[in-house]
C-alpha positions in Angstrom: 238.6 -221.6 -46.6 238.5 -223.9 -43.5 238.1 -222.9 -39.9 241.9 -223.3 -39.2 242.7 -221.1 -42.3 240.3 -218.5 -41.0 242.0 -218.5 -37.6 245.5 -218.5 -39.1 244.5 -215.6 -41.4 243.0 -213.7 -38.4 246.3 -214.1 -36.5 248.9 -214.0 -39.3 246.8 -211.9 -41.5 248.0 -209.8 -44.4 250.2 -206.7 -44.5 248.3 -204.9 -41.7 248.7 -207.8 -39.3 252.3 -208.2 -40.3 252.9 -204.5 -39.4 251.2 -205.0 -36.0 253.1 -208.2 -35.3 256.5 -207.0 -36.3 257.2 -204.6 -33.3 256.8 -207.6 -30.9 259.5 -209.5 -32.7 262.3 -207.1 -31.9 264.8 -206.8 -34.8 262.1 -207.7 -37.4 260.4 -204.3 -37.0 262.9 -202.3 -39.1 263.0 -205.1 -41.7 259.3 -205.2 -42.1 259.0 -201.4 -42.1 261.7 -201.0 -44.8 260.3 -203.9 -46.8 256.9 -202.3 -46.8 258.3 -198.9 -48.0 260.7 -200.4 -50.5 258.1 -201.7 -53.0 256.5 -198.3 -53.2 259.7 -196.5 -53.9 261.3 -199.0 -56.2 258.2 -200.3 -58.1 259.7 -199.4 -61.5 262.6 -201.7 -61.0 261.5 -205.3 -61.5 264.5 -207.0 -59.8 264.6 -205.0 -56.5 260.8 -205.2 -56.2 260.7 -209.0 -56.5 263.6 -209.4 -54.0 262.0 -207.0 -51.6 258.9 -209.1 -51.6 260.6 -212.0 -49.9 261.8 -210.1 -46.8 258.4 -208.7 -46.3 256.9 -212.1 -46.1 259.8 -213.6 -44.1 259.4 -211.9 -40.7 255.7 -212.8 -40.6 256.3 -216.4 -41.6 259.3 -216.7 -39.3 257.8 -215.6 -36.0 254.4 -214.1 -35.3 253.8 -213.5 -31.6 250.5 -215.3 -31.2 250.2 -214.3 -27.5 250.6 -210.6 -28.2 248.1 -210.7 -31.1 245.5 -212.6 -29.1 246.0 -210.4 -26.0 245.5 -207.3 -28.2 242.3 -208.9 -29.7 240.9 -209.6 -26.3 241.6 -206.0 -25.2 239.9 -204.7 -28.4 236.9 -206.9 -27.8 236.0 -205.3 -24.5 235.0 -208.7 -23.1 236.6 -210.8 -20.4 238.0 -213.6 -22.5 240.4 -216.3 -21.4 241.9 -217.3 -24.7 244.9 -219.1 -23.0 242.5 -221.8 -21.7 239.4 -221.7 -23.8 239.0 -222.4 -27.5 235.7 -220.7 -27.4 237.2 -217.5 -26.0 240.1 -217.7 -28.4 237.7 -217.8 -31.4 235.5 -215.0 -29.9 238.6 -212.9 -29.5 239.2 -213.3 -33.2 235.5 -212.3 -33.9 234.8 -215.8 -35.2 231.8 -218.0 -34.7 232.5 -220.3 -31.8 229.5 -222.5 -32.0 229.7 -226.2 -31.4 229.2 -226.8 -35.1 232.2 -224.6 -35.9 234.3 -226.3 -33.3 233.3 -229.7 -34.6 234.4 -228.6 -38.1 237.7 -227.4 -36.7 238.1 -230.7 -34.9 237.6 -232.6 -38.1 240.2 -230.4 -39.9 242.7 -231.0 -37.1 242.0 -234.8 -37.2 240.4 -235.1 -33.8 239.7 -238.8 -33.1 237.8 -238.5 -29.9 234.0 -238.3 -29.3 232.7 -234.9 -30.6 229.7 -235.3 -28.4 232.0 -234.9 -25.4 232.5 -231.2 -26.1 234.5 -230.5 -22.9 237.2 -233.1 -23.9 237.1 -231.9 -27.5 237.5 -228.3 -26.5 240.6 -229.0 -24.4 242.1 -231.0 -27.3 241.2 -228.4 -29.8 242.8 -225.6 -27.8 246.1 -227.4 -27.6 246.0 -228.8 -31.1 245.2 -225.3 -32.5 248.1 -223.6 -30.7 250.5 -226.4 -31.7 249.4 -226.0 -35.4 249.8 -222.2 -35.2 253.4 -222.8 -33.9 254.0 -225.3 -36.7 253.0 -222.5 -39.2 255.3 -219.9 -37.9 253.5 -218.7 -34.7 255.5 -217.9 -31.6 253.5 -219.8 -28.8 254.7 -220.3 -25.3 255.4 -224.0 -24.6 253.2 -224.0 -21.5 250.2 -223.3 -23.7 250.8 -226.3 -25.9 251.4 -228.9 -23.1 
């Protein structure tokens, strides 16, 4: 699993993250809650169970509030992290290794063409590229953070 996939999994996550993200998406909360309870109550019927699986995945893929999840991660960390401006702080908020080696690997995954020895320029590019990539993968990211 690559660095981007680890970040994406930390934000989009599995069923637990979907349940946390659903309330911030408004109308998606009842859908996610009912979809989570439906498989348990209708597990003997194969047709409803398979059709219930699609709605459970849909709200997560459609719109995950990246801002809310990262704000919550920062609050839980107990540190003063500025994930909105710093790739290092964003990775730390997700309890990930934010070393230069990890950021260089992420830069390679996201096809950074600049000089990886200029870590300041690379970090600025990485932050914007990462947020853009999260948005492309179903994350709700404010436009001002991707500019």
